[in-house]
N, C-alpha and C positions, 0 to 999 in steps of 0.2 A: 505494499499498501504507499501511498506517494505521503512522503510526510508534509505534517501541515507545520505552520507558523509558530514557534516555540520561543512566547517572549521569555526574556532576562527580566524575571521579576524584582528580581534586589535591587535596590534604591541604587543609583550612580555613586560608586568612589573611583576617582580620577587617577588614570593611569592603570584601573585593575580592570583586566580584560574579560572576566569573570560577571560582572556587573553590566547594565544598561551604560552607555556610553553616556560619558559627561554632556549637560548640555551646551558645553564651551565648545567641546569636540566638533557635533552638529553644527554648532553657526559657525567655526573655522571652516568645517568643511565645504557647508552651502557659499561660504563667503569667499573660497578660493575663487568658485566659477564665477562671481559677480566682480571680482578684484578684476582677471584676464579679459572681461567682458570690456570697463569699461577705464581703466586706468590709462591707458597709452591716448583717448581719442583728442586733449588737448593737442599732441604731437600729431593729429593726421596729416592735417595743411605739409608741413614742415618734413615729414616723411615723404611725400610726394616728392617734396625736390629735392632731397637728400637720395632717393632712388632715382630720379629722373624720369619719373611719370606721370601720368596726369592724378588729378584728385578722384575722377572717377575709378581709373586701376583701383587705386589706396583704398577705395571706400570696399573694395572687395574683402580686407579684411574686419571689417564689422558685419557685411552682408553675407559674404563667403564664410565666416565664421559662424553666422547663426546657421546658415543652412546646415552643415557640417556639423554641428552642436543637434541639431533638429535630428538627423541621418544617425548620432552617435547615441543618441537616444533612445532609438528603435531596439539597439541591439543591446544597451547595458541594462534593461528592466527585466528580459528574459535570461541573460546572463545567469542576473543575480537572483533571479528564482529557480536556476538551476542547480547552480553550482554554489551559491551561500552570498552576502553581503561581502563580507571581510574580505575577501579572495579579488576579488573585480574590484574592488574599492583598492585594492594594496595597488594591483598592476594598473589600472586607471592613471594613480600618481604617481607611478613612475614614468610610464610613458609622455605624460604631460611635464614632467620634468627634461626628459628627454628633448621634446620638442620645442620646448622654451629655450635652452640653449641654443638647438639649431636655428632658430629666429634671431638667438641675441648675436650669431656670428654671419647671419647672412649677407651677402654685399648686393647682390641682384636682386630683384622685385619679384622673380619669381619662385627664386629658394624661400626670400620671405614667405612669399603667400603659401606657398607649399607647405611649411613648418606651421604658420599659422592656421592653416585647417588641421592639422594634425593636433594643434593646441587644444581643441574641440572635446579630446577626448575627457579634459576636466568637467566635461559633464556628468561621467559618473558620480561625484561628490556629490552635485547637488541630487541629481535620482536619487542616491541610494541612500543621500540624508534624509528624506523625503520619506522613502522608503523603512527607515529604520524606525523614525518617530511609530508609524504604524505599526509595526512589528510588537514594538512595547509597549505600547497604549493602548486604551478603546478609544473606539470612534467621536465620543463626546470628547476628551480630552485631546484626539489628534490634531484637531483644530486651533485648539487654546494652545497645546505644545508649537505646534507648526507657525504660532502668532509670534508666539516666543522666539522661535529660530530663527523666522524672518526680520523679526523687530531688532533681531542682535546683526543679523546680515547685513540689512540696512544700511549701518554704519559703515559697511566698506564703500558703496557706489556713493554716498554722502561724504568721505572722505578723498576717496580714492582719486577721480578727477583731479580736484585740486593739488593732490600730491602728485600726480602726473604730471600740472601744467607746472611746478615748484619743480620736480625731476628733469623736466622738459628742460627749462628755462637752466640748470645748473650741469644738466649733462647730454645734452638732446635726448634723442627719442629711445638711446639705449637706455637711458636710467630708469625705468619703465618696466621696461623687459626685463633686466637684475631683479628689478623688485618682486615681479612676479617670480623668477627662478630663485630667488631668497624662501616665498612663501609657500613655489610647493615642494620644495624642499623639507622644511619646518611641519608643515601639516601629513606630510608621508609619513615622517616620524611620530608624529602625535598621534596619528588612525593606527601605523603601529603597534602602538601603546598601550590605547585606549580603547580601539572599538574592537570589540571581541564579535562572535557572529550572531545574529540577533535572529536570523532563520535558518529551517533546519532542510537541507536541499534533499530531491528525493535518493533516495539509495544508488549508486551506481551499480553493483554488484547481482543486481534481482533478477531473478530467473524470468527468462524470456517472457513466460504467460503473463505475468505481473508489469514487466516493462512495458509492452502492449497497451495490459488494461489501464497502465498509468500515464502512458501516454493520448491513450483515447479520451481519459478523464478531460486530462488538461487540455484536449483540445475542444471536446463540449465545455469546459470553462473559460477560454480565450472567446468562445464561439458566445457567449452567455452574456461573456463581459463588453464584445464590440456592440450585439443588438440592445444594451441597455440605452435605452432615453437619456437614463439616468447619466448616466458615464460619459455620453455625449453630451449634453446640458452644459454639464459642470466644465468639461473641455470646451467647448463651445465659451463660454465664459471667462474660464483662463485666457482663450488665444486671443479674444477682442480686447481684454483688459489690458494682459501684456502687449498686444500690438498698440496699443496709443502710447506707450513708453518705447517698444523700439523706433516706431515713429518720431518718434522725439530724437532719438539716437542717428537717426539716418540723416537729419535734416538739420540738427542743433549746430554741426559743425558750422555750418557752410552760413545757417542764418547768426549763426554768431562771429564769427570774423566777417564776412566776405559784404552781410548787411548789417550790422551794429557794429563793425570796427573793432569789436572786442580781442583782447590779448591771450594769449596761450591761457595763463593762468585766470584769466576773470572768464575764459571759456569754460573751463573747470570748473570753477566757482558756478558758474550758471548752470552746467552740466548735474551739476549735485546739490540744485536746490531739489529736486522731486524727491529727494531720500528724505528730507526733512518732514515733508508729508509721509511719505512711507514707514518712516518711521514709527510716528504717532499713528500708523494706519495698524500698523503690525501690533502694539500695543494694546488698542481696542479690541483688536484681535483676541489677545490672550485675555484681557479684561472682562470680554460679556460676550463669547462665543458660546458657551457654556451656557449660558442664562439665556440669552437671546435667540441660540438656533442657527445654525451656519447659514441659511437662507433668509432671512432678516437682514443679517449683517453684509449679505452679498448686495443686498437691495438697497437697501444704504448707500454700500459705496459705491457703488453705479450712479445714485443720485448725485452725490454731493462732485462726482468725478467729470459727470455732464453739465451740472450747473458751473461750478467752477471754470469749465474749459470756454463754453456756450459765452460766460459773460466777457472770456478774455476773448474769443472770436468777434463777437459784438466789436468792444473797443477796439480790435485793428479794424475792424469793417468803417469804425468811426473817424478813424485815421489817430486815435490813444496810445496806441500799442507801441512801446519802445520795449529797449527789452529788460527794464520792472518787472514790466508789465507780464512780457511774456514769458519769462523764465519764472516770476511773482506767480502767476496764476498755475504753473508746473507744478507749486506744492497740491494744490487739491487733484493733481493727478497720481501725485503718490501717497496722497491718501487712501482714496479710492482702491489703487494696488495693495495698499498693504491691506484694508478690508475684506477686498473681494477674495486675492489669491489663496490663502492658507484657508479660509473658507470653502472654496469650492474645489480645492485641494482636498479638501478632509472631507468631500461630500464625492469625489473621485474614488479615490480610493477605498473609500468605504463598500462599495459596490460589491466586491468581490476582494474581501480580506487577504487570501487565499494566493490572488495574483497582485498582490499592493505592486512588486516590484515592475511587473508587466504594464501597469496600469501609471503608474507613475512617469515608464519610458517612452510610453505610447503620447500621452497626453501631453508629455514634454515636448516631444519629437515636434505635435502639431500644433503646440505654443508657441515655440520658437522657430518651425518652418512658417509657421502663419504672419510670426512678428517680423522676419526675414523678409518675405513678402511687402508685407505695409512698408518698410524701414527702407525697400530698396523703390518700393513707388515714392517715398519722400523724398529722397533721395535725388530722384527725374525732375519730378512737378515742381521742387523748391527750386529758384534760382534770383541771384539778386535780380533781378528785373521783378519776381513778383509778391517780393518779398517773403513776409512770415504765414501771411495769410492761410496760403494752401497746407502748409504743416498744421494752421490750428485748427484748421476744417476737417484732417484727417483724424485729426485725436479725437475730436468730436463725432464723427460718423462710426469710428470704431468703438467707445467708449456704449453709443447708441444700440450697436450690435451685442454688444455683451450684454445690455437688461435685455433686449429683444430674445437671447441665447437661454436666459435664465428663466423663461417661462415656462418650460417642459420640465423642469426640475420642483418649481414652486407648483406643478399642477400633482406632480406627483408625493410632492410633500403632502398636498391636500389629501391624496387618498393612500396617506401612508406607506409611501414605499422610499420616500427618501432617506437618506442615514444620516 
């Protein structure tokens, strides 16, 4: 018989693999992925000059990386359901360190982008940190714990772009990749020492009859997951809510530098602004998700995001949007994501707890893949001639789609089907 998840019920003791992973470890595992995504963004224009290429080519370091991350998440989740969380996590971090070293020493844009795509293996840390939470706590507590994990993680995109701007000033674009290399090595050591196995994978030496039975049951479970309206509803909520933020990543560097004339340092400050709201939203998720329920938190988060970014768009149409207004209202976007994402993630992971790794990987792939597409659209339609208005409109539209995608989950909750 296929083994089912075996939660580590002992309270976490730091650097003790016989207990649950410490909350700080989960935060740092999730944070290394966020750091890799955002810390080098203030250097993007300068990197295009250094490599002697167009900005559109250099932007593949963002959109191509997001696409590679989406593909990676399709693989990581099922692998962890088959072989366990710990070995997949450790190998993923080892490969990330090697890819970062390759990017750091690259002298051509082709080699740099190849190693940059390989860095997407760090998605292992994000996918499995979420699956580990679901392994070790029941659904009612998962949204709360995910809220606290992502609240701590949100400090990384808050500080990362600013730190990236400082490092660019001191050492050029290489400084950000040195930081990634050192941070990746440190998190690898931490995971090795603190993260025990939280999931019991199926036995590899079972009789052929049992293996066939288990494979058929796993296929049936996967089909049940993929046919669940709740899973797809929460996944699309995450996709479109995150899509607004990825649109910001795709167009903000151009908006800040070419439209508003900001330096790399102030571009980093602007890109860090949503993290203020994200931190607050994650705190609210950790504090109130168990009391109010995941669906009310998703509804409230989307409402805040649409209202805030909608007002930003109105001010932009009226000609009143400078850099302060544009980046200031992205706090509402961060608050929305901080409230929506932990709760939607808890909902989709709880559809089939025995397939938490697969659910996390598949939903993460769709979220990142959708985000990459939205970011690419933003990068194309936003130009110095258009100003920031197309980017503001894309962000508002994405959050409206998130609210619409939540309707099936709300109906399911009304029938007693929601997790």
